N, CA, C and O atoms as CSV, one atom per row, in Angstrom:
chain,resi,resn,atom,element,x,y,z
A,1,UNK,N,N,-50.975,-22.370,6.379
A,1,UNK,CA,C,-51.598,-23.541,6.847
A,1,UNK,C,C,-52.746,-23.936,5.880
A,1,UNK,O,O,-53.488,-23.075,5.408
A,2,UNK,N,N,-52.874,-25.205,5.606
A,2,UNK,CA,C,-53.948,-25.668,4.732
A,2,UNK,C,C,-55.173,-25.864,5.532
A,2,UNK,O,O,-55.080,-26.372,6.650
A,3,UNK,N,N,-56.300,-25.507,5.057
A,3,UNK,CA,C,-57.588,-25.702,5.640
A,3,UNK,C,C,-58.434,-26.806,5.046
A,3,UNK,O,O,-58.130,-27.191,3.917
A,4,UNK,N,N,-59.421,-27.343,5.644
A,4,UNK,CA,C,-60.271,-28.344,4.927
A,4,UNK,C,C,-60.884,-27.759,3.637
A,4,UNK,O,O,-61.102,-28.510,2.686
A,5,UNK,N,N,-61.150,-26.531,3.579
A,5,UNK,CA,C,-61.655,-25.891,2.319
A,5,UNK,C,C,-60.555,-26.023,1.253
A,5,UNK,O,O,-60.865,-26.350,0.108
A,6,UNK,N,N,-59.249,-25.771,1.603
A,6,UNK,CA,C,-58.144,-25.901,0.703
A,6,UNK,C,C,-58.024,-27.344,0.160
A,6,UNK,O,O,-57.887,-27.561,-1.044
A,7,UNK,N,N,-58.082,-28.331,1.097
A,7,UNK,CA,C,-57.969,-29.732,0.721
A,7,UNK,C,C,-59.178,-30.132,-0.164
A,7,UNK,O,O,-58.990,-30.893,-1.113
A,8,UNK,N,N,-60.330,-29.680,0.094
A,8,UNK,CA,C,-61.453,-29.996,-0.730
A,8,UNK,C,C,-61.302,-29.446,-2.141
A,8,UNK,O,O,-61.681,-30.096,-3.115
A,9,UNK,N,N,-60.753,-28.255,-2.241
A,9,UNK,CA,C,-60.403,-27.624,-3.565
A,9,UNK,C,C,-59.454,-28.462,-4.296
A,9,UNK,O,O,-59.637,-28.687,-5.492
A,10,UNK,N,N,-58.374,-28.977,-3.612
A,10,UNK,CA,C,-57.415,-29.828,-4.156
A,10,UNK,C,C,-58.042,-31.062,-4.732
A,10,UNK,O,O,-57.810,-31.379,-5.899
A,11,UNK,N,N,-58.858,-31.796,-3.930
A,11,UNK,CA,C,-59.520,-33.105,-4.378
A,11,UNK,C,C,-60.403,-32.768,-5.489
A,11,UNK,O,O,-60.394,-33.508,-6.473
A,12,UNK,N,N,-61.197,-31.703,-5.459
A,12,UNK,CA,C,-62.039,-31.325,-6.580
A,12,UNK,C,C,-61.201,-31.099,-7.862
A,12,UNK,O,O,-61.592,-31.548,-8.939
A,13,UNK,N,N,-60.109,-30.438,-7.750
A,13,UNK,CA,C,-59.227,-30.230,-8.959
A,13,UNK,C,C,-58.606,-31.434,-9.468
A,13,UNK,O,O,-58.524,-31.630,-10.681
A,14,UNK,N,N,-58.129,-32.316,-8.542
A,14,UNK,CA,C,-57.501,-33.576,-8.903
A,14,UNK,C,C,-58.512,-34.485,-9.647
A,14,UNK,O,O,-58.305,-34.892,-10.790
A,15,UNK,N,N,-59.605,-34.772,-8.932
A,15,UNK,CA,C,-60.539,-35.730,-9.526
A,15,UNK,C,C,-61.554,-35.079,-10.512
A,15,UNK,O,O,-62.272,-35.785,-11.220
A,16,UNK,N,N,-61.598,-33.775,-10.542
A,16,UNK,CA,C,-62.437,-33.111,-11.483
A,16,UNK,C,C,-61.710,-32.802,-12.869
A,16,UNK,O,O,-62.322,-32.286,-13.804
A,17,UNK,N,N,-60.424,-33.137,-12.933
A,17,UNK,CA,C,-59.686,-33.015,-14.135
A,17,UNK,C,C,-59.132,-31.632,-14.458
A,17,UNK,O,O,-58.715,-31.384,-15.589
A,18,UNK,N,N,-59.122,-30.700,-13.446
A,18,UNK,CA,C,-58.597,-29.478,-13.709
A,18,UNK,C,C,-57.109,-29.241,-13.238
A,18,UNK,O,O,-56.464,-28.280,-13.657
A,19,UNK,N,N,-56.598,-30.152,-12.356
A,19,UNK,CA,C,-55.334,-30.124,-11.836
A,19,UNK,C,C,-54.246,-30.824,-12.676
A,19,UNK,O,O,-53.137,-30.333,-12.886
A,20,UNK,N,N,-54.648,-31.957,-13.111
A,20,UNK,CA,C,-53.736,-32.819,-13.955
A,20,UNK,C,C,-54.461,-33.258,-15.184
A,20,UNK,O,O,-55.692,-33.267,-15.175
A,21,UNK,N,N,-53.742,-33.646,-16.312
A,21,UNK,CA,C,-54.405,-34.244,-17.419
A,21,UNK,C,C,-55.034,-35.586,-17.099
A,21,UNK,O,O,-54.516,-36.305,-16.245
A,22,UNK,N,N,-56.102,-35.946,-17.732
A,22,UNK,CA,C,-56.785,-37.205,-17.525
A,22,UNK,C,C,-55.902,-38.468,-17.437
A,22,UNK,O,O,-56.047,-39.360,-16.601
A,23,UNK,N,N,-54.948,-38.425,-18.431
A,23,UNK,CA,C,-54.051,-39.555,-18.523
A,23,UNK,C,C,-53.243,-39.717,-17.213
A,23,UNK,O,O,-52.964,-40.835,-16.780
A,24,UNK,N,N,-52.891,-38.623,-16.620
A,24,UNK,CA,C,-52.041,-38.698,-15.350
A,24,UNK,C,C,-52.941,-39.214,-14.187
A,24,UNK,O,O,-52.487,-40.017,-13.371
A,25,UNK,N,N,-54.167,-38.768,-14.120
A,25,UNK,CA,C,-55.076,-39.290,-13.089
A,25,UNK,C,C,-55.407,-40.771,-13.291
A,25,UNK,O,O,-55.570,-41.530,-12.336
A,26,UNK,N,N,-55.500,-41.150,-14.555
A,26,UNK,CA,C,-55.768,-42.581,-14.843
A,26,UNK,C,C,-54.572,-43.407,-14.336
A,26,UNK,O,O,-54.751,-44.458,-13.722
A,27,UNK,N,N,-53.384,-42.927,-14.596
A,27,UNK,CA,C,-52.205,-43.671,-14.179
A,27,UNK,C,C,-52.122,-43.754,-12.676
A,27,UNK,O,O,-51.731,-44.793,-12.144
A,28,UNK,N,N,-52.476,-42.695,-11.971
A,28,UNK,CA,C,-52.465,-42.646,-10.468
A,28,UNK,C,C,-53.406,-43.627,-9.928
A,28,UNK,O,O,-53.115,-44.197,-8.876
A,29,UNK,N,N,-54.552,-43.897,-10.562
A,29,UNK,CA,C,-55.615,-44.691,-9.993
A,29,UNK,C,C,-55.749,-46.101,-10.601
A,29,UNK,O,O,-56.537,-46.916,-10.121
A,30,UNK,N,N,-54.991,-46.371,-11.633
A,30,UNK,CA,C,-55.123,-47.688,-12.221
A,30,UNK,C,C,-53.841,-48.532,-12.065
A,30,UNK,O,O,-53.922,-49.753,-12.195
A,31,UNK,N,N,-52.746,-47.981,-11.813
A,31,UNK,CA,C,-51.531,-48.670,-11.631
A,31,UNK,C,C,-51.271,-48.724,-10.106
A,31,UNK,O,O,-50.492,-47.935,-9.571
A,32,UNK,N,N,-51.956,-49.691,-9.412
A,32,UNK,CA,C,-51.998,-49.658,-7.960
A,32,UNK,C,C,-51.442,-51.032,-7.389
A,32,UNK,O,O,-51.325,-52.043,-8.081
A,33,UNK,N,N,-51.141,-50.956,-6.162
A,33,UNK,CA,C,-50.570,-52.160,-5.376
A,33,UNK,C,C,-51.500,-52.410,-4.181
A,33,UNK,O,O,-52.003,-51.482,-3.547
A,34,UNK,N,N,-51.701,-53.675,-3.911
A,34,UNK,CA,C,-52.566,-54.073,-2.772
A,34,UNK,C,C,-51.813,-53.699,-1.438
A,34,UNK,O,O,-50.681,-54.141,-1.243
A,35,UNK,N,N,-52.438,-52.889,-0.526
A,35,UNK,CA,C,-51.858,-52.508,0.714
A,35,UNK,C,C,-52.809,-52.833,1.797
A,35,UNK,O,O,-52.517,-52.492,2.944
A,36,UNK,N,N,-53.969,-53.485,1.546
A,36,UNK,CA,C,-54.962,-53.771,2.553
A,36,UNK,C,C,-54.403,-54.583,3.696
A,36,UNK,O,O,-53.677,-55.555,3.490
A,37,UNK,N,N,-54.754,-54.169,4.925
A,37,UNK,CA,C,-54.437,-54.923,6.080
A,37,UNK,C,C,-53.055,-54.628,6.645
A,37,UNK,O,O,-52.631,-55.211,7.643
A,38,UNK,N,N,-52.343,-53.672,5.955
A,38,UNK,CA,C,-51.036,-53.324,6.416
A,38,UNK,C,C,-51.050,-51.870,6.942
A,38,UNK,O,O,-51.781,-51.040,6.401
A,39,UNK,N,N,-50.286,-51.560,7.947
A,39,UNK,CA,C,-50.159,-50.237,8.536
A,39,UNK,C,C,-51.480,-49.562,8.751
A,39,UNK,O,O,-52.234,-49.961,9.638
A,40,UNK,N,N,-51.797,-48.519,7.944
A,40,UNK,CA,C,-52.912,-47.693,8.152
A,40,UNK,C,C,-54.067,-48.001,7.237
A,40,UNK,O,O,-55.099,-47.331,7.288
A,41,UNK,N,N,-53.901,-49.070,6.345
A,41,UNK,CA,C,-54.971,-49.332,5.387
A,41,UNK,C,C,-55.798,-50.562,5.679
A,41,UNK,O,O,-55.269,-51.640,5.951
A,42,UNK,N,N,-57.117,-50.381,5.617
A,42,UNK,CA,C,-57.993,-51.566,5.845
A,42,UNK,C,C,-57.929,-52.563,4.685
A,42,UNK,O,O,-57.471,-52.207,3.599
A,43,UNK,N,N,-58.375,-53.796,4.893
A,43,UNK,CA,C,-58.430,-54.820,3.923
A,43,UNK,C,C,-59.155,-54.259,2.640
A,43,UNK,O,O,-60.140,-53.526,2.731
A,44,UNK,N,N,-58.640,-54.627,1.514
A,44,UNK,CA,C,-59.210,-54.243,0.223
A,44,UNK,C,C,-58.689,-52.923,-0.296
A,44,UNK,O,O,-59.086,-52.477,-1.373
A,45,UNK,N,N,-57.799,-52.290,0.460
A,45,UNK,CA,C,-57.222,-51.015,0.068
A,45,UNK,C,C,-56.122,-51.232,-0.988
A,45,UNK,O,O,-55.470,-52.276,-0.996
A,46,UNK,N,N,-55.917,-50.243,-1.879
A,46,UNK,CA,C,-54.876,-50.251,-2.893
A,46,UNK,C,C,-54.217,-48.951,-2.919
A,46,UNK,O,O,-54.868,-47.955,-2.600
A,47,UNK,N,N,-52.933,-48.849,-3.281
A,47,UNK,CA,C,-52.205,-47.664,-3.324
A,47,UNK,C,C,-51.659,-47.395,-4.706
A,47,UNK,O,O,-51.044,-48.279,-5.303
A,48,UNK,N,N,-51.864,-46.208,-5.233
A,48,UNK,CA,C,-51.376,-45.849,-6.601
A,48,UNK,C,C,-50.301,-44.760,-6.407
A,48,UNK,O,O,-49.666,-44.698,-5.355
A,49,UNK,N,N,-50.106,-43.921,-7.407
A,49,UNK,CA,C,-49.188,-42.851,-7.343
A,49,UNK,C,C,-49.735,-41.682,-6.464
A,49,UNK,O,O,-50.379,-40.775,-6.990
A,50,UNK,N,N,-49.492,-41.706,-5.214
A,50,UNK,CA,C,-49.800,-40.618,-4.290
A,50,UNK,C,C,-51.187,-40.685,-3.734
A,50,UNK,O,O,-51.536,-39.887,-2.864
A,51,UNK,N,N,-52.007,-41.618,-4.208
A,51,UNK,CA,C,-53.388,-41.745,-3.594
A,51,UNK,C,C,-53.730,-43.183,-3.357
A,51,UNK,O,O,-53.230,-44.078,-4.039
A,52,UNK,N,N,-54.579,-43.402,-2.396
A,52,UNK,CA,C,-55.002,-44.773,-2.063
A,52,UNK,C,C,-56.478,-44.886,-2.322
A,52,UNK,O,O,-57.222,-43.914,-2.192
A,53,UNK,N,N,-56.925,-46.141,-2.710
A,53,UNK,CA,C,-58.356,-46.373,-2.776
A,53,UNK,C,C,-58.674,-47.255,-1.523
A,53,UNK,O,O,-58.015,-48.253,-1.231
A,54,UNK,N,N,-59.727,-46.801,-0.824
A,54,UNK,CA,C,-60.141,-47.485,0.430
A,54,UNK,C,C,-61.586,-47.870,0.318
A,54,UNK,O,O,-62.417,-47.026,-0.020
A,55,UNK,N,N,-61.920,-49.107,0.586
A,55,UNK,CA,C,-63.339,-49.545,0.393
A,55,UNK,C,C,-64.291,-48.817,1.420
A,55,UNK,O,O,-63.960,-48.518,2.567
A,56,UNK,N,N,-65.511,-48.577,0.848
A,56,UNK,CA,C,-66.508,-47.957,1.693
A,56,UNK,C,C,-67.547,-49.030,2.159
A,56,UNK,O,O,-67.780,-50.043,1.499
A,57,UNK,N,N,-68.133,-48.740,3.310
A,57,UNK,CA,C,-69.104,-49.781,3.821
A,57,UNK,C,C,-70.349,-49.774,3.036
A,57,UNK,O,O,-71.094,-50.747,3.155
A,58,UNK,N,N,-70.698,-48.753,2.204
A,58,UNK,CA,C,-71.851,-48.624,1.363
A,58,UNK,C,C,-71.556,-49.135,-0.014
A,58,UNK,O,O,-72.448,-49.120,-0.862
A,59,UNK,N,N,-70.335,-49.593,-0.293
A,59,UNK,CA,C,-69.968,-50.021,-1.629
A,59,UNK,C,C,-69.047,-49.106,-2.346
A,59,UNK,O,O,-69.051,-47.918,-2.025
A,60,UNK,N,N,-68.297,-49.510,-3.238
A,60,UNK,CA,C,-67.410,-48.649,-3.939
A,60,UNK,C,C,-66.208,-48.317,-3.065
A,60,UNK,O,O,-66.000,-48.945,-2.026
A,61,UNK,N,N,-65.415,-47.331,-3.483
A,61,UNK,CA,C,-64.181,-46.931,-2.774
A,61,UNK,C,C,-64.111,-45.473,-2.774
A,61,UNK,O,O,-64.826,-44.803,-3.519
A,62,UNK,N,N,-63.275,-44.962,-1.965
A,62,UNK,CA,C,-62.843,-43.500,-2.064
A,62,UNK,C,C,-61.365,-43.464,-2.288
A,62,UNK,O,O,-60.591,-44.286,-1.797
A,63,UNK,N,N,-61.007,-42.439,-3.079
A,63,UNK,CA,C,-59.578,-42.156,-3.358
A,63,UNK,C,C,-59.112,-40.957,-2.572
A,63,UNK,O,O,-59.724,-39.893,-2.666
A,64,UNK,N,N,-58.066,-41.084,-1.810
A,64,UNK,CA,C,-57.562,-39.917,-1.034
A,64,UNK,C,C,-56.172,-40.285,-0.468
A,64,UNK,O,O,-55.476,-41.220,-0.865
A,65,UNK,N,N,-55.870,-39.411,0.518
A,65,UNK,CA,C,-54.644,-39.594,1.246
A,65,UNK,C,C,-54.811,-38.862,2.576
A,65,UNK,O,O,-55.306,-37.735,2.629
A,66,UNK,N,N,-54.405,-39.502,3.600
A,66,UNK,CA,C,-54.468,-38.921,4.964
A,66,UNK,C,C,-53.128,-38.309,5.276
A,66,UNK,O,O,-52.183,-38.356,4.488
A,67,UNK,N,N,-53.084,-37.729,6.467
A,67,UNK,CA,C,-51.841,-37.144,6.921
A,67,UNK,C,C,-51.896,-36.795,8.380
A,67,UNK,O,O,-52.988,-36.699,8.939
A,68,UNK,N,N,-50.769,-36.602,9.020
A,68,UNK,CA,C,-50.649,-36.263,10.407
A,68,UNK,C,C,-49.646,-35.145,10.580
A,68,UNK,O,O,-48.633,-35.098,9.882
A,69,UNK,N,N,-49.920,-34.252,11.499
A,69,UNK,CA,C,-48.980,-33.325,11.997
A,69,UNK,C,C,-49.119,-33.338,13.492
A,69,UNK,O,O,-50.147,-33.841,13.943
A,70,UNK,N,N,-48.214,-32.848,14.332
A,70,UNK,CA,C,-48.486,-32.761,15.815
A,70,UNK,C,C,-49.794,-32.103,16.054
A,70,UNK,O,O,-50.032,-30.952,15.687
A,71,UNK,N,N,-50.640,-32.872,16.683
A,71,UNK,CA,C,-51.930,-32.237,17.163
A,71,UNK,C,C,-53.119,-32.341,16.209
A,71,UNK,O,O,-54.242,-32.013,16.593
A,72,UNK,N,N,-52.895,-32.788,14.984
A,72,UNK,CA,C,-54.016,-32.956,14.034
A,72,UNK,C,C,-53.759,-34.027,13.086
A,72,UNK,O,O,-52.609,-34.201,12.683
A,73,UNK,N,N,-54.787,-34.814,12.662
A,73,UNK,CA,C,-54.786,-35.840,11.669
A,73,UNK,C,C,-55.953,-35.581,10.737
A,73,UNK,O,O,-57.004,-35.100,11.160
A,74,UNK,N,N,-55.762,-35.906,9.460
A,74,UNK,CA,C,-56.802,-35.639,8.455
A,74,UNK,C,C,-56.889,-36.835,7.556
A,74,UNK,O,O,-55.907,-37.532,7.301
A,75,UNK,N,N,-58.154,-37.065,7.057
A,75,UNK,CA,C,-58.474,-38.171,6.137
A,75,UNK,C,C,-59.443,-37.573,5.215
A,75,UNK,O,O,-60.076,-36.566,5.530
A,76,UNK,N,N,-59.589,-38.197,4.017
A,76,UNK,CA,C,-60.604,-37.826,3.102
A,76,UNK,C,C,-60.164,-37.963,1.646
A,76,UNK,O,O,-59.074,-38.439,1.327
A,77,UNK,N,N,-61.050,-37.530,0.807
A,77,UNK,CA,C,-60.812,-37.616,-0.644
A,77,UNK,C,C,-62.100,-37.646,-1.378
A,77,UNK,O,O,-63.037,-36.948,-0.991
A,78,UNK,N,N,-62.198,-38.404,-2.401
A,78,UNK,CA,C,-63.387,-38.438,-3.235
A,78,UNK,C,C,-63.766,-39.869,-3.440
A,78,UNK,O,O,-62.934,-40.728,-3.732
A,79,UNK,N,N,-65.123,-40.123,-3.271
A,79,UNK,CA,C,-65.723,-41.496,-3.544
A,79,UNK,C,C,-65.828,-41.584,-5.086
A,79,UNK,O,O,-65.788,-40.597,-5.820
A,80,UNK,N,N,-65.964,-42.861,-5.504
A,80,UNK,CA,C,-66.204,-43.068,-6.936
A,80,UNK,C,C,-67.522,-42.486,-7.354
A,80,UNK,O,O,-67.726,-42.275,-8.549
A,81,UNK,N,N,-68.454,-42.205,-6.424
A,81,UNK,CA,C,-69.738,-41.613,-6.707
A,81,UNK,C,C,-69.580,-40.044,-6.990
A,81,UNK,O,O,-70.469,-39.370,-7.511
A,82,UNK,N,N,-68.336,-39.549,-6.582
A,82,UNK,CA,C,-68.131,-38.117,-6.714
A,82,UNK,C,C,-68.312,-37.398,-5.415
A,82,UNK,O,O,-67.880,-36.251,-5.301
A,83,UNK,N,N,-68.913,-37.990,-4.449
A,83,UNK,CA,C,-69.039,-37.333,-3.177
A,83,UNK,C,C,-67.695,-37.190,-2.477
A,83,UNK,O,O,-66.865,-38.092,-2.586
A,84,UNK,N,N,-67.440,-36.078,-1.752
A,84,UNK,CA,C,-66.205,-35.915,-1.171
A,84,UNK,C,C,-66.240,-35.461,0.315
A,84,UNK,O,O,-67.302,-35.071,0.799
A,85,UNK,N,N,-65.106,-35.505,1.041
A,85,UNK,CA,C,-65.055,-35.083,2.342
A,85,UNK,C,C,-63.619,-34.884,2.703
A,85,UNK,O,O,-62.722,-35.538,2.171
A,86,UNK,N,N,-63.402,-33.916,3.669
A,86,UNK,CA,C,-62.153,-33.773,4.381
A,86,UNK,C,C,-62.542,-33.845,5.817
A,86,UNK,O,O,-63.333,-33.022,6.279
A,87,UNK,N,N,-61.995,-34.843,6.579
A,87,UNK,CA,C,-62.305,-35.020,7.937
A,87,UNK,C,C,-61.070,-34.909,8.789
A,87,UNK,O,O,-60.108,-35.657,8.615
A,88,UNK,N,N,-61.099,-33.963,9.721
A,88,UNK,CA,C,-59.899,-33.663,10.572
A,88,UNK,C,C,-60.247,-33.859,12.036
A,88,UNK,O,O,-61.392,-33.661,12.445
A,89,UNK,N,N,-59.265,-34.246,12.815
A,89,UNK,CA,C,-59.455,-34.283,14.251
A,89,UNK,C,C,-58.193,-33.869,14.908
A,89,UNK,O,O,-57.085,-34.040,14.400
A,90,UNK,N,N,-58.419,-33.290,16.118
A,90,UNK,CA,C,-57.161,-32.793,16.822
A,90,UNK,C,C,-57.046,-33.778,18.029
A,90,UNK,O,O,-58.003,-34.261,18.632
A,91,UNK,N,N,-55.746,-33.995,18.280
A,91,UNK,CA,C,-55.362,-34.969,19.352
A,91,UNK,C,C,-53.855,-34.650,19.694
A,91,UNK,O,O,-53.199,-33.844,19.035
A,92,UNK,N,N,-53.410,-35.269,20.660
A,92,UNK,CA,C,-52.047,-35.122,21.017
A,92,UNK,C,C,-51.060,-36.298,20.411
A,92,UNK,O,O,-49.841,-36.317,20.576
A,93,UNK,N,N,-51.778,-37.213,19.725
A,93,UNK,CA,C,-50.991,-38.259,19.124
A,93,UNK,C,C,-51.281,-38.354,17.625
A,93,UNK,O,O,-52.294,-37.813,17.182
A,94,UNK,N,N,-50.477,-38.987,16.859
A,94,UNK,CA,C,-50.788,-39.233,15.486
A,94,UNK,C,C,-51.849,-40.259,15.250
A,94,UNK,O,O,-52.035,-41.123,16.107
A,95,UNK,N,N,-52.520,-40.233,14.213
A,95,UNK,CA,C,-53.575,-41.256,13.965
A,95,UNK,C,C,-53.018,-42.663,13.823
A,95,UNK,O,O,-52.427,-43.041,12.812
A,96,UNK,N,N,-53.240,-43.415,14.890
A,96,UNK,CA,C,-52.780,-44.828,14.849
A,96,UNK,C,C,-53.688,-45.648,15.819
A,96,UNK,O,O,-54.319,-45.085,16.714
A,97,UNK,N,N,-53.729,-46.933,15.624
A,97,UNK,CA,C,-54.567,-47.774,16.445
A,97,UNK,C,C,-56.050,-47.388,16.339
A,97,UNK,O,O,-56.587,-47.161,15.254
A,98,UNK,N,N,-56.681,-47.324,17.519
A,98,UNK,CA,C,-58.115,-46.918,17.689
A,98,UNK,C,C,-58.411,-45.597,17.073
A,98,UNK,O,O,-59.452,-45.422,16.440
A,99,UNK,N,N,-57.472,-44.611,17.252
A,99,UNK,CA,C,-57.701,-43.296,16.712
A,99,UNK,C,C,-57.839,-43.324,15.186
A,99,UNK,O,O,-58.725,-42.674,14.632
A,100,UNK,N,N,-56.960,-44.077,14.505
A,100,UNK,CA,C,-57.075,-44.210,13.108
A,100,UNK,C,C,-58.310,-44.906,12.664
A,100,UNK,O,O,-58.891,-44.526,11.647
A,101,UNK,N,N,-58.728,-45.874,13.351
A,101,UNK,CA,C,-60.013,-46.579,13.063
A,101,UNK,C,C,-61.159,-45.542,13.152
A,101,UNK,O,O,-62.055,-45.549,12.309
A,102,UNK,N,N,-61.135,-44.680,14.137
A,102,UNK,CA,C,-62.250,-43.665,14.315
A,102,UNK,C,C,-62.210,-42.682,13.214
A,102,UNK,O,O,-63.272,-42.293,12.727
A,103,UNK,N,N,-61.043,-42.235,12.770
A,103,UNK,CA,C,-60.847,-41.279,11.652
A,103,UNK,C,C,-61.430,-41.973,10.351
A,103,UNK,O,O,-62.201,-41.360,9.611
A,104,UNK,N,N,-61.049,-43.217,10.113
A,104,UNK,CA,C,-61.524,-43.909,8.909
A,104,UNK,C,C,-63.059,-44.113,8.911
A,104,UNK,O,O,-63.726,-44.003,7.882
A,105,UNK,N,N,-63.595,-44.422,10.146
A,105,UNK,CA,C,-65.069,-44.559,10.317
A,105,UNK,C,C,-65.720,-43.202,9.983
A,105,UNK,O,O,-66.720,-43.153,9.267
A,106,UNK,N,N,-65.158,-42.123,10.496
A,106,UNK,CA,C,-65.747,-40.783,10.169
A,106,UNK,C,C,-65.776,-40.476,8.704
A,106,UNK,O,O,-66.773,-39.952,8.209
A,107,UNK,N,N,-64.705,-40.788,7.980
A,107,UNK,CA,C,-64.673,-40.614,6.574
A,107,UNK,C,C,-65.677,-41.406,5.866
A,107,UNK,O,O,-66.407,-40.910,5.008
A,108,UNK,N,N,-65.722,-42.696,6.237
A,108,UNK,CA,C,-66.724,-43.592,5.698
A,108,UNK,C,C,-68.099,-43.084,5.935
A,108,UNK,O,O,-68.898,-43.049,4.999
A,109,UNK,N,N,-68.432,-42.680,7.157
A,109,UNK,CA,C,-69.802,-42.148,7.371
A,109,UNK,C,C,-70.161,-40.911,6.515
A,109,UNK,O,O,-71.274,-40.761,6.013
A,110,UNK,N,N,-69.137,-40.034,6.385
A,110,UNK,CA,C,-69.366,-38.786,5.632
A,110,UNK,C,C,-69.637,-39.108,4.156
A,110,UNK,O,O,-70.471,-38.459,3.524
A,111,UNK,N,N,-68.942,-40.096,3.612
A,111,UNK,CA,C,-69.111,-40.490,2.245
A,111,UNK,C,C,-70.287,-41.417,1.971
A,111,UNK,O,O,-70.787,-41.455,0.847
A,112,UNK,N,N,-70.722,-42.140,2.938
A,112,UNK,CA,C,-71.812,-43.139,2.773
A,112,UNK,C,C,-73.154,-42.538,3.250
A,112,UNK,O,O,-74.211,-43.034,2.861
A,113,UNK,N,N,-73.129,-41.520,4.054
A,113,UNK,CA,C,-74.421,-40.983,4.621
A,113,UNK,C,C,-75.347,-40.431,3.482
A,113,UNK,O,O,-74.870,-39.691,2.621
A,114,UNK,N,N,-76.534,-40.751,3.476
A,114,UNK,CA,C,-77.402,-40.316,2.460
A,114,UNK,C,C,-77.319,-41.064,1.155
A,114,UNK,O,O,-77.623,-40.522,0.092
A,115,UNK,N,N,-76.904,-42.320,1.241
A,115,UNK,CA,C,-76.730,-43.157,0.061
A,115,UNK,C,C,-77.911,-42.975,-0.804
A,115,UNK,O,O,-77.996,-43.584,-1.870
């Protein structure tokens, strides 16, 4: 089972340049499609190769990817400022509707707190 510590190590490796060559990360984050306002992405979101950019209330964006398994949902990634988070919650339903908005708000608060 993957832990928040494991996911933070993954995001650190990906955006810190130790997991993939810089050219691959550049392609993941520069060749994107507008997905804002659809499904699970708020307005202004873009999706690249396996990662999404989601606008932050404090400015800038964070790059990451969420996920759901029965009983747990996770969101997080790395802000353009370099600040990172992995936010998980347990529930009996997948992150959708109001639950998804609460998860996105928690990620936003973790990345924008202490601006």
